[in-house]
VODOLUM-853542 format. One record per residue: residue number from 1; x, y negated, z of N, C-alpha, C in turn. Coordinates in nm, 4 decimals, decimal comma. Layout:
N
  pos       n_x       n_y       n_z      ca_x      ca_y      ca_z       c_x       c_y       c_z
  NUM         X         Y         Z         X         Y         Z         X         Y         Z
...
This chain:
236
  pos       n_x       n_y       n_z      ca_x      ca_y      ca_z       c_x       c_y       c_z
    1    0,0012   -0,7989    0,1595   -0,0312   -0,7551    0,1438   -0,0692   -0,7406    0,1120
    2   -0,0463   -0,7242   -0,3138   -0,1341   -0,6844   -0,3578   -0,1133   -0,6369   -0,3316
    3   -0,2542   -0,5023    0,0859   -0,3941   -0,5021    0,0849   -0,3273   -0,4188    0,1597
    4   -0,4936   -0,1098    0,5382   -0,5666   -0,0101    0,6633   -0,6317    0,1230    0,6724
    5   -0,6052    0,2116    0,7556   -0,7116    0,3226    0,7475   -0,6967    0,3748    0,8538
    6   -0,7883    0,4396    0,9295   -0,7412    0,5177    1,0429   -0,7657    0,6907    1,0454
    7   -0,6808    0,7457    1,0053   -0,6895    0,8948    0,9459   -0,7533    0,9833    1,0743
    8   -0,7752    1,0530    1,0623   -0,8599    1,1574    1,1829   -0,7938    1,2985    1,1508
    9   -0,7379    1,3151    1,0915   -0,6327    1,5002    1,0805   -0,4912    1,4755    1,0899
   10   -0,4293    1,5730    1,1672   -0,3132    1,6063    1,1752   -0,2604    1,6158    1,0111
   11   -0,1307    1,5411    0,9607   -0,0926    1,5677    0,8402    0,0043    1,6866    0,8234
   12   -0,0222    1,7794    0,7442    0,0889    1,8935    0,7424    0,2354    1,8527    0,7026
   13    0,3352    1,9207    0,7177    0,4677    1,9097    0,7241    0,5320    1,8046    0,6227
   14    0,4858    1,8424    0,4875    0,5110    1,7002    0,3878    0,3820    1,6124    0,3529
   15    0,4127    1,5111    0,3398    0,3315    1,4324    0,3102    0,3891    1,3428    0,2110
   16    0,2753    1,2055    0,1326    0,3670    1,1214    0,0483    0,2409    0,9973    0,0413
   17    0,2697    0,9444   -0,0489    0,2183    0,7792   -0,0749    0,1266    0,7400   -0,1607
   18    0,1044    0,6239   -0,2197   -0,0001    0,5831   -0,2954    0,0157    0,5681   -0,4043
   19   -0,0906    0,4981   -0,4888   -0,1638    0,5192   -0,6227   -0,0615    0,4576   -0,7036
   20   -0,0840    0,5017   -0,8684   -0,0016    0,4205   -0,9649   -0,1417    0,3971   -1,0709
   21   -0,1025    0,4150   -1,1837   -0,1538    0,3649   -1,3239   -0,3022    0,3309   -1,3209
   22   -0,3645    0,2964   -1,4359   -0,4676    0,2754   -1,4439   -0,5829    0,3493   -1,3711
   23   -0,6541    0,2980   -1,2897   -0,7451    0,3447   -1,2027   -0,8915    0,3694   -1,2720
   24   -0,9019    0,4462   -1,2115   -1,0615    0,4865   -1,2787   -1,2007    0,4169   -1,1918
   25   -1,3031    0,4026   -1,2599   -1,4104    0,3168   -1,1750   -1,4177    0,3480   -1,0472
   26   -1,3892    0,3187   -0,9608   -1,4429    0,3283   -0,8348   -1,3323    0,4041   -0,7527
   27   -1,2257    0,4181   -0,8328   -1,1227    0,4802   -0,7124   -1,0627    0,3555   -0,6118
   28   -0,9945    0,3789   -0,4959   -0,9404    0,2912   -0,4090   -0,8262    0,3371   -0,3574
   29   -0,7578    0,2846   -0,2781   -0,6258    0,3071   -0,2279   -0,6321    0,2087   -0,0901
   30   -0,5527    0,2800   -0,0280   -0,5065    0,1841    0,1436   -0,3743    0,1285    0,1571
   31   -0,3592    0,0306    0,1843   -0,2329    0,0264    0,2219   -0,1706    0,0711    0,3393
   32   -0,1949    0,0903    0,4446   -0,1426    0,1736    0,5696   -0,2459    0,2465    0,6456
   33   -0,1622    0,3296    0,7040   -0,2156    0,4597    0,7830   -0,2631    0,4090    0,9165
   34   -0,3019    0,4734    0,9807   -0,3601    0,4497    1,1515   -0,2395    0,4500    1,2471
   35   -0,2837    0,3648    1,3340   -0,1751    0,3707    1,4726   -0,2605    0,4159    1,5730
   36   -0,2043    0,5469    1,6429   -0,2640    0,6172    1,7153   -0,2161    0,5819    1,8277
   37   -0,2817    0,6566    1,9689   -0,2122    0,6671    2,0837   -0,3157    0,6592    2,1933
   38   -0,2700    0,7183    2,3097   -0,3718    0,7538    2,4054   -0,3972    0,6171    2,4594
   39   -0,5359    0,5852    2,4739   -0,5754    0,4312    2,5369   -0,5671    0,3233    2,4691
   40   -0,5125    0,3702    2,3458   -0,4954    0,2238    2,2464   -0,5944    0,2145    2,1514
   41   -0,6041    0,1175    2,1048   -0,7067    0,0989    1,9977   -0,5876    0,0685    1,8639
   42   -0,6543    0,1129    1,7557   -0,6115    0,1449    1,6140   -0,6882    0,0655    1,5217
   43   -0,5789    0,0061    1,4347   -0,6554   -0,0485    1,2899   -0,5429    0,0072    1,2047
   44   -0,6331   -0,0279    1,0555   -0,5241    0,0085    0,9432   -0,6020   -0,1231    0,8185
   45   -0,4913   -0,1511    0,7928   -0,4724   -0,2218    0,6630   -0,4782   -0,1308    0,5217
   46   -0,5898   -0,1823    0,4598   -0,5844   -0,0684    0,3314   -0,5845   -0,2085    0,2064
   47   -0,5529   -0,1127    0,1170   -0,5128   -0,2070   -0,0159   -0,6253   -0,0922   -0,0735
   48   -0,7249   -0,1438   -0,1326   -0,8452   -0,0566   -0,2177   -0,8469   -0,0783   -0,3774
   49   -0,8357   -0,0130   -0,4842   -0,8316   -0,0042   -0,5911   -0,9875   -0,0354   -0,6198
   50   -1,0416   -0,1136   -0,6682   -1,1850   -0,1488   -0,6643   -1,2082   -0,1347   -0,8074
   51   -1,3174   -0,0938   -0,8582   -1,3955   -0,1038   -1,0223   -1,2960   -0,1157   -1,0902
   52   -1,2507   -0,0532   -1,1628   -1,1761   -0,0551   -1,2813   -1,0017   -0,0986   -1,2581
   53   -0,9388   -0,0917   -1,1366   -0,8208   -0,0487   -1,1068   -0,7780   -0,1779   -1,0275
   54   -0,8693   -0,2932   -0,9832   -0,8233   -0,3491   -0,8469   -0,7887   -0,3347   -0,7564
   55   -0,6900   -0,3953   -0,6687   -0,6956   -0,3547   -0,5441   -0,7193   -0,4882   -0,4151
   56   -0,7652   -0,4110   -0,3478   -0,7696   -0,5059   -0,2081   -0,7661   -0,4406   -0,0677
   57   -0,7735   -0,5473    0,0025   -0,6488   -0,4786    0,1582   -0,7825   -0,5334    0,2306
   58   -0,8120   -0,4053    0,3331   -0,9109   -0,4126    0,4281   -0,8521   -0,3885    0,5720
   59   -0,9058   -0,4282    0,7106   -0,8172   -0,3897    0,8312   -0,9372   -0,3575    0,8830
   60   -0,9343   -0,2312    0,9336   -1,0510   -0,1289    0,9697   -1,0367   -0,1124    1,1342
   61   -1,1075   -0,1832    1,1885   -1,0635   -0,1448    1,3554   -1,1185    0,0040    1,4065
   62   -1,0419    0,0490    1,4852   -1,0800    0,1757    1,5527   -1,0779    0,1831    1,6936
   63   -1,1721    0,2627    1,7600   -1,1890    0,2874    1,8890   -1,1830    0,1282    1,9904
   64   -1,2871    0,0703    2,0074   -1,3125   -0,0465    2,0825   -1,2983   -0,1642    1,9889
   65   -1,2885   -0,1414    1,8469   -1,3341   -0,3195    1,7370   -1,1729   -0,3613    1,7593
   66   -1,1035   -0,3608    1,8466   -0,9368   -0,4326    1,8047   -0,8669   -0,3804    1,7282
   67   -0,8032   -0,4942    1,6449   -0,7421   -0,4278    1,4994   -0,5967   -0,4658    1,5747
   68   -0,5334   -0,3590    1,5080   -0,3582   -0,3728    1,5474   -0,2945   -0,2920    1,3868
   69   -0,1901   -0,3523    1,3842   -0,1111   -0,3320    1,2662   -0,0652   -0,1811    1,2479
   70   -0,1042   -0,1108    1,1479   -0,0724   -0,0034    1,1325    0,0313    0,0886    1,0829
   71    0,1424   -0,0723    1,0552    0,2675    0,0545    1,0476    0,3555   -0,1064    1,0872
   72    0,4351   -0,0745    1,1838    0,4973   -0,1739    1,2614    0,6385   -0,1272    1,3145
   73    0,7321   -0,2148    1,3039    0,9124   -0,1811    1,3186    0,9074   -0,0983    1,4524
   74    1,0038   -0,0435    1,4716    1,0392    0,0467    1,6008    1,0841   -0,0878    1,7060
   75    1,1129   -0,0154    1,8458    1,1289   -0,1295    1,9262    1,2382   -0,1991    1,9078
   76    1,2414   -0,3585    1,9412    1,3323   -0,4346    1,8964    1,3330   -0,4628    1,7706
   77    1,2112   -0,4365    1,7123    1,2134   -0,4980    1,5354    1,2971   -0,4358    1,4482
   78    1,3742   -0,3133    1,4958    1,4654   -0,2108    1,4222    1,4035   -0,0935    1,3804
   79    1,4758   -0,0794    1,2455    1,4115    0,0650    1,2067    1,4918    0,1618    1,3003
   80    1,3967    0,2709    1,3007    1,4278    0,4171    1,4008    1,5119    0,5080    1,3214
   81    1,4500    0,5038    1,2264    1,5054    0,6174    1,1269    1,4907    0,5551    0,9526
   82    1,6205    0,5763    0,9077    1,6349    0,5221    0,7857    1,5943    0,6236    0,6498
   83    1,4688    0,6107    0,6206    1,4028    0,7207    0,5274    1,4897    0,6892    0,3767
   84    1,5097    0,7794    0,2822    1,5421    0,7120    0,1776    1,4150    0,6784    0,0644
   85    1,4529    0,5774    0,0084    1,3669    0,5436   -0,1008    1,3650    0,5514   -0,2530
   86    1,2872    0,6243   -0,2792    1,2966    0,6696   -0,4713    1,2003    0,6325   -0,5036
   87    1,1662    0,6651   -0,6619    1,0851    0,6417   -0,7652    1,0007    0,8252   -0,7771
   88    0,9079    0,8429   -0,7424    0,8240    0,9210   -0,7425    0,8303    1,0131   -0,8816
   89    0,8497    1,1377   -0,8619    0,8379    1,2245   -0,9722    0,6933    1,2721   -0,9965
   90    0,6995    1,2967   -1,1112    0,5855    1,4229   -1,1474    0,5558    1,5224   -1,0383
   91    0,6404    1,5817   -0,9700    0,6332    1,6687   -0,8795    0,5677    1,6607   -0,7450
   92    0,5537    1,5415   -0,7164    0,5613    1,4696   -0,5866    0,4299    1,4547   -0,5673
   93    0,3413    1,4838   -0,7214    0,1947    1,4931   -0,7258    0,0915    1,5028   -0,6167
   94    0,1347    1,6568   -0,5968    0,0728    1,7218   -0,4828    0,0658    1,6532   -0,3411
   95    0,2212    1,6053   -0,3193    0,2088    1,5270   -0,1805    0,1701    1,4011   -0,1844
   96    0,1594    1,3575   -0,2785    0,0973    1,2148   -0,3007   -0,0526    1,2121   -0,2822
   97   -0,1290    1,3125   -0,3202   -0,2411    1,3211   -0,3390   -0,3139    1,3875   -0,1587
   98   -0,1763    1,4802   -0,1215   -0,2243    1,5069   -0,0053   -0,2390    1,4198    0,1283
   99   -0,1416    1,3389    0,1082   -0,1134    1,2125    0,2195   -0,2665    1,1195    0,1696
  100   -0,2871    1,0772    0,0515   -0,3918    0,9606    0,0243   -0,5370    1,0615    0,0511
  101   -0,5398    1,2035    0,0619   -0,6649    1,2423    0,1369   -0,6682    1,2486    0,2516
  102   -0,5188    1,2575    0,3385   -0,5918    1,2263    0,4678   -0,6509    1,0860    0,5167
  103   -0,6379    1,0069    0,4438   -0,6880    0,8646    0,4474   -0,8634    0,8744    0,3798
  104   -0,8653    0,9443    0,2997   -1,0278    0,9722    0,2349   -1,0762    1,0422    0,3214
  105   -1,0220    1,1408    0,3738   -1,1246    1,1835    0,4976   -1,2182    1,1299    0,5820
  106   -1,0702    0,9945    0,6289   -1,1410    0,8953    0,7460   -1,2068    0,8025    0,6736
  107   -1,2244    0,7948    0,5422   -1,2910    0,6543    0,4690   -1,2264    0,5744    0,4546
  108   -1,1265    0,5676    0,4618   -1,0074    0,4536    0,4132   -0,9995    0,4594    0,2744
  109   -0,9822    0,5419    0,2470   -0,9352    0,5683    0,1099   -1,0813    0,6415   -0,0120
  110   -1,0910    0,6307   -0,1347   -1,1520    0,6847   -0,2001   -1,0834    0,8161   -0,2501
  111   -1,1445    0,9298   -0,3189   -1,0565    1,0336   -0,3689   -1,0189    1,0092   -0,5053
  112   -0,8779    1,0049   -0,5434   -0,8505    1,0356   -0,6484   -0,7642    1,1473   -0,7209
  113   -0,7783    1,1939   -0,8690   -0,7832    1,3022   -0,8868   -0,5744    1,2925   -0,8986
  114   -0,5997    1,4612   -0,8613   -0,4244    1,4723   -0,8652   -0,3522    1,4505   -0,9929
  115   -0,4034    1,4764   -1,1052   -0,3574    1,4624   -1,2322   -0,3248    1,3065   -1,2446
  116   -0,3904    1,1420   -1,2007   -0,3278    1,0753   -1,1660   -0,2201    1,0435   -1,1520
  117   -0,1752    1,0602   -1,0252   -0,0741    1,0495   -0,9577    0,0704    1,1329   -1,0218
  118    0,0120    1,2480   -1,1054    0,1109    1,3379   -1,1693    0,1537    1,2538   -1,3084
  119    0,0714    1,1913   -1,3711    0,0437    1,1137   -1,4885    0,1608    0,9488   -1,4714
  120    0,1035    0,9084   -1,3529    0,1609    0,7822   -1,3164    0,2625    0,7673   -1,2053
  121    0,3058    0,8656   -1,1932    0,4052    0,9065   -1,0473    0,4752    0,7656   -1,0761
  122    0,5930    0,7445   -1,1702    0,6863    0,6290   -1,1931    0,6022    0,4943   -1,1634
  123    0,5120    0,4916   -1,1076    0,4451    0,3673   -1,0638    0,4441    0,3289   -0,9153
  124    0,5278    0,4774   -0,8611    0,5067    0,4686   -0,7128    0,6532    0,4697   -0,6410
  125    0,6969    0,4120   -0,5281    0,8017    0,4432   -0,4592    0,7772    0,5242   -0,3505
  126    0,8557    0,6348   -0,3297    0,8461    0,6920   -0,1771    0,9531    0,6944   -0,1202
  127    0,8963    0,6814    0,0343    0,9906    0,7445    0,1076    1,0193    0,8688    0,1871
  128    1,1363    0,9123    0,1698    1,1209    1,0389    0,1814    1,2435    1,0956    0,2993
  129    1,2173    1,1643    0,4049    1,2645    1,1871    0,5205    1,4219    1,2619    0,5103
  130    1,4983    1,2570    0,6012    1,5961    1,3636    0,5839    1,6142    1,5363    0,5855
  131    1,4842    1,5700    0,6252    1,4353    1,6916    0,5592    1,3599    1,6935    0,4242
  132    1,3343    1,5948    0,3453    1,2658    1,6243    0,2510    1,1153    1,5715    0,2399
  133    1,0575    1,5411    0,3239    0,9366    1,5298    0,3600    0,8778    1,3845    0,3394
  134    0,8102    1,3653    0,2382    0,7607    1,2437    0,2188    0,6608    1,1654    0,3292
  135    0,7259    1,0543    0,3701    0,7126    0,9753    0,4835    0,5510    0,8512    0,4494
  136    0,5770    0,8230    0,3195    0,5026    0,7466    0,2842    0,4901    0,6510    0,1300
  137    0,4369    0,6265    0,0833    0,4680    0,5354   -0,0726    0,3657    0,4209   -0,0968
  138    0,4363    0,3621   -0,1992    0,3236    0,2239   -0,2321    0,3392    0,2330   -0,4016
  139    0,2669    0,1467   -0,4504    0,2457    0,1532   -0,5814    0,2712    0,0316   -0,6270
  140    0,3329   -0,0114   -0,7712    0,3556   -0,1383   -0,8243    0,2970   -0,1110   -0,9289
  141    0,1933   -0,2432   -0,9825    0,1394   -0,2285   -1,0708    0,1654   -0,3767   -1,1899
  142    0,2658   -0,3422   -1,2874    0,3015   -0,4689   -1,3441    0,1938   -0,5604   -1,4355
  143    0,2187   -0,6931   -1,4307    0,1142   -0,7657   -1,4802    0,2151   -0,8407   -1,5739
  144    0,1831   -0,8471   -1,7410    0,2597   -0,9631   -1,8016    0,2078   -1,0942   -1,7609
  145    0,3075   -1,2039   -1,8336    0,2709   -1,3240   -1,7971    0,1591   -1,3926   -1,8875
  146    0,0691   -1,4442   -1,8271   -0,0455   -1,5331   -1,9236    0,0242   -1,6027   -2,0127
  147   -0,0297   -1,5764   -2,1873    0,0106   -1,7061   -2,2682   -0,0206   -1,8361   -2,2165
  148   -0,0841   -1,8568   -2,1447   -0,1221   -1,9803   -2,1222   -0,0914   -2,0756   -1,9587
  149    0,0041   -1,9532   -1,9149    0,0374   -1,9598   -1,7987    0,1962   -2,0122   -1,7928
  150    0,2205   -2,0854   -1,6916    0,3774   -2,1196   -1,6733    0,4619   -2,0313   -1,6097
  151    0,4166   -1,9532   -1,5699    0,4582   -1,8185   -1,4681    0,4986   -1,6887   -1,5330
  152    0,5906   -1,6410   -1,5069    0,6541   -1,5576   -1,5407    0,5749   -1,3988   -1,5217
  153    0,6075   -1,2892   -1,5698    0,5150   -1,1430   -1,5148    0,5242   -1,1246   -1,4029
  154    0,4233   -1,0633   -1,2927    0,3941   -1,0432   -1,1923    0,4055   -0,8734   -1,1663
  155    0,3944   -0,8905   -1,0193    0,3361   -0,7119   -1,0396    0,2463   -0,7344   -0,8992
  156    0,1507   -0,6072   -0,8870    0,0100   -0,6295   -0,7920    0,0714   -0,4962   -0,6906
  157    0,0945   -0,5007   -0,5486    0,1794   -0,4009   -0,4898    0,0382   -0,3417   -0,3922
  158   -0,0084   -0,2138   -0,4090   -0,1282   -0,1406   -0,3778   -0,1125   -0,0204   -0,3332
  159   -0,1896    0,0520   -0,2854   -0,1970    0,1937   -0,2265   -0,0947    0,2385   -0,1562
  160   -0,0626    0,1783   -0,0480    0,0529    0,1483    0,0370    0,0123    0,2436    0,1439
  161    0,1007    0,3547    0,1625    0,0452    0,4506    0,2975    0,1778    0,5066    0,3564
  162    0,1647    0,5280    0,4974    0,2611    0,5549    0,5776    0,1927    0,6705    0,6365
  163    0,2669    0,7955    0,6762    0,2129    0,9035    0,7068    0,2113    0,8773    0,8717
  164    0,0885    0,9141    0,9497    0,1054    0,8712    1,0650    0,1793    0,8874    1,2023
  165    0,2926    0,9654    1,1569    0,3735    1,0496    1,2660    0,5054    0,9365    1,2598
  166    0,4632    0,8414    1,0923    0,6299    0,7970    1,0817    0,5698    0,6422    1,1022
  167    0,4480    0,5952    1,1345    0,3999    0,4526    1,1468    0,5106    0,3693    1,2777
  168    0,5305    0,2659    1,2720    0,6448    0,2271    1,3599    0,7488    0,2265    1,3726
  169    0,7877    0,3251    1,2646    0,9544    0,3335    1,2650    1,0434    0,2839    1,1617
  170    0,9565    0,1661    1,0836    1,0213    0,0999    0,9609    0,9963    0,1306    0,8558
  171    0,9283    0,2742    0,8198    0,8919    0,3231    0,6972    0,8425    0,2359    0,5985
  172    0,7291    0,1323    0,6454    0,6801    0,0472    0,5337    0,7934   -0,0562    0,5588
  173    0,8253   -0,1130    0,6234    0,9225   -0,2410    0,5900    1,0245   -0,1915    0,4600
  174    1,0845   -0,0579    0,4927    1,1715   -0,0319    0,4085    1,1216   -0,0058    0,2306
  175    1,0025    0,0627    0,2381    0,9704    0,0520    0,0799    0,9167   -0,0767    0,0730
  176    0,8767   -0,1907    0,1441    0,8727   -0,3343    0,0727    0,9862   -0,3721    0,0456
  177    1,0817   -0,4082    0,1197    1,2301   -0,4066    0,0768    1,2341   -0,3327   -0,0732
  178    1,2134   -0,2184   -0,0757    1,2629   -0,1269   -0,2357    1,1650   -0,2127   -0,2987
  179    1,0457   -0,2259   -0,2900    0,9554   -0,2989   -0,4340    1,0136   -0,4306   -0,4495
  180    1,0635   -0,5024   -0,3467    1,1236   -0,6476   -0,3893    1,2501   -0,6234   -0,4886
  181    1,3033   -0,5316   -0,4283    1,4375   -0,5030   -0,5226    1,3980   -0,4372   -0,6509
  182    1,2889   -0,3682   -0,6753    1,2725   -0,3261   -0,8051    1,1888   -0,4465   -0,8964
  183    1,1323   -0,5468   -0,8270    1,0779   -0,6280   -0,8747    1,1619   -0,7388   -0,9247
  184    1,2711   -0,7705   -0,8792    1,3808   -0,8605   -0,9176    1,4704   -0,7901   -1,0304
  185    1,4857   -0,6450   -1,0490    1,5362   -0,5799   -1,1609    1,4546   -0,5899   -1,2754
  186    1,3380   -0,5920   -1,2371    1,2628   -0,6199   -1,4084    1,1978   -0,7663   -1,4070
  187    1,2581   -0,8489   -1,3729    1,2589   -0,9878   -1,3671    1,1386   -1,0515   -1,3301
  188    1,0664   -0,9989   -1,2169    0,9143   -1,0765   -1,2100    0,9345   -1,1772   -1,1068
  189    0,8702   -1,2345   -1,1415    0,8214   -1,3621   -1,0748    0,7537   -1,3647   -0,9524
  190    0,6465   -1,2813   -0,9334    0,5979   -1,2540   -0,7823    0,5568   -1,1408   -0,7670
  191    0,5091   -1,1192   -0,6398    0,4438   -1,0126   -0,5983    0,3237   -1,0648   -0,5405
  192    0,2069   -0,9595   -0,5879    0,0640   -0,9880   -0,5514    0,0413   -0,8873   -0,4161
  193   -0,0439   -0,8894   -0,3136   -0,1493   -0,7958   -0,2776   -0,2556   -0,8874   -0,2524
  194   -0,3267   -0,7829   -0,1821   -0,4599   -0,8817   -0,1189   -0,5024   -0,8023    0,0504
  195   -0,5565   -0,8808    0,1311   -0,6022   -0,7920    0,2527   -0,7273   -0,8636    0,2962
  196   -0,8446   -0,7939    0,3660   -0,9367   -0,8546    0,4569   -0,9044   -0,8521    0,6084
  197   -0,7887   -0,8326    0,5981   -0,7406   -0,8529    0,7648   -0,6358   -0,9477    0,7730
  198   -0,5537   -0,9410    0,8770   -0,4510   -1,0385    0,9094   -0,3213   -1,0306    0,8124
  199   -0,3163   -0,9147    0,7866   -0,1884   -0,9278    0,6820   -0,0678   -0,8906    0,7237
  200   -0,0754   -0,8505    0,8346    0,0597   -0,9215    0,9623    0,1639   -0,7985    0,8600
  201    0,2034   -0,7155    0,8267    0,2997   -0,6437    0,7526    0,3475   -0,7253    0,6598
  202    0,2527   -0,7656    0,6022    0,2985   -0,8353    0,4492    0,3681   -0,9772    0,5139
  203    0,2633   -1,0569    0,5846    0,3389   -1,1705    0,6230    0,4780   -1,1788    0,6968
  204    0,5118   -1,0872    0,7598    0,6111   -1,0480    0,8307    0,7565   -1,0347    0,7281
  205    0,6960   -0,9712    0,6121    0,8038   -0,9479    0,4885    0,8258   -1,0794    0,4401
  206    0,7376   -1,1752    0,4237    0,7498   -1,3211    0,3476    0,6470   -1,3441    0,2550
  207    0,5597   -1,2469    0,2883    0,4043   -1,2856    0,1791    0,3401   -1,4135    0,2791
  208    0,2836   -1,5194    0,1930    0,2060   -1,6221    0,2424    0,0511   -1,5990    0,1318
  209   -0,0189   -1,6480    0,2206   -0,1765   -1,6951    0,1649   -0,1640   -1,7556    0,0392
  210   -0,1887   -1,7245   -0,0790   -0,2300   -1,8268   -0,2277   -0,3557   -1,8246   -0,2845
  211   -0,3522   -1,8895   -0,3677   -0,4920   -1,9165   -0,4331   -0,5265   -1,7747   -0,5216
  212   -0,6363   -1,7477   -0,5212   -0,6625   -1,6513   -0,6244   -0,6477   -1,6577   -0,7827
  213   -0,6454   -1,7822   -0,8135   -0,6177   -1,8488   -0,9521   -0,4892   -1,8028   -1,0248
  214   -0,4187   -1,8252   -0,8981   -0,2701   -1,7654   -0,9327   -0,2390   -1,6312   -0,9745
  215   -0,2911   -1,5424   -0,9112   -0,2695   -1,3571   -0,9410   -0,3656   -1,3332   -1,0669
  216   -0,2970   -1,2395   -1,1012   -0,3376   -1,1440   -1,2651   -0,4745   -1,1434   -1,2355
  217   -0,5367   -1,2378   -1,3153   -0,7250   -1,2187   -1,3636   -0,7803   -1,1210   -1,3451
  218   -0,7352   -1,0019   -1,4345   -0,7833   -0,8711   -1,4270   -0,8351   -0,8101   -1,2911
  219   -0,7017   -0,8184   -1,2106   -0,7125   -0,7559   -1,0748   -0,7803   -0,8449   -0,9632
  220   -0,8028   -0,9675   -1,0047   -0,8840   -1,0641   -0,9037   -1,0182   -1,0473   -0,9136
  221   -1,0527   -1,0273   -1,0871   -1,2108   -1,0024   -1,1171   -1,2536   -0,8717   -1,0745
  222   -1,1859   -0,7644   -1,0372   -1,2338   -0,6767   -0,9734   -1,2686   -0,6565   -0,8111
  223   -1,2442   -0,7615   -0,7361   -1,2471   -0,7392   -0,6264   -1,3757   -0,6926   -0,5796
  224   -1,4345   -0,6855   -0,4588   -1,5673   -0,6386   -0,4069   -1,5817   -0,7628   -0,3574
  225   -1,7005   -0,8155   -0,4113   -1,7717   -0,9304   -0,3841   -1,8321   -0,9312   -0,2223
  226   -1,8517   -0,8039   -0,1627   -1,8759   -0,7844   -0,0561   -1,7756   -0,7894    0,0796
  227   -1,6563   -0,7682    0,0538   -1,5377   -0,7976    0,0886   -1,4714   -0,9638    0,1185
  228   -1,4535   -0,9881    0,2183   -1,3419   -1,1160    0,2588   -1,2104   -1,0834    0,2041
  229   -1,1832   -1,1198    0,0645   -1,0435   -1,0628    0,0707   -0,9423   -1,1783    0,0231
  230   -0,8362   -1,1602    0,0761   -0,7325   -1,2858    0,0881   -0,6177   -1,2519   -0,0035
  231   -0,5588   -1,3085   -0,0891   -0,4837   -1,2867   -0,1760   -0,3526   -1,3340   -0,1161
  232   -0,2631   -1,2526   -0,1311   -0,0905   -1,3126   -0,0471   -0,0041   -1,2826   -0,1269
  233    0,1032   -1,3471   -0,1768    0,1798   -1,3681   -0,2559    0,3230   -1,3556   -0,1983
  234    0,4350   -1,3306   -0,2772    0,5801   -1,3355   -0,2266    0,6450   -1,3763   -0,3834
  235    0,7099   -1,4777   -0,3596    0,8298   -1,4943   -0,4915    0,9258   -1,4453   -0,4881
  236    0,9897   -1,3977   -0,6101    1,0935   -1,3018   -0,5868    1,2579   -1,3797   -0,6171
């Protein structure tokens, strides 16, 4: 779920995904893009970095108020295209900002400086199409184990975006699986995310509702009290 958004403009040929390092006050990120379609209603699940770098996820209904998953598997539950997932590079920063900017314009994300993507590029996993186009990305922020806790280190999954034209093609699921692999490689115990929606994509990939006190305190402490935020967790 560590988190929607309906873009309103077509994305240029190269696009990319979400945020990294320490967030600045007021910065925000969303987990998914929009789902569009003639006569259909769309919804977006978003993971927002709120006040001081914490994330939350929200689902925003579009046209008619009905919610729909922003990122879904292709027909039959299979991925239509196998995007290559890799760690972002500083040179990806313009495309990361460009894709995020699409959701900023729709109100799903708050603006974040280009320099932030460049400085913390290594926090992001990006999905790259066969033509080199960035199709989506997500951020992972690691949190050390609390001295008094009996749990190991964890990470918060945030700033999850998929380009509108690639939603419904398995890109989101591929990014999540890459995040799980990276988490295991770093000996993390748990991945957390948050949502104000139903968190369908996350639940489909093994996340379950979790008590907020199990999540990193600094992250939970930054949740917007005006949102009905629900924490989701997945053991690794």
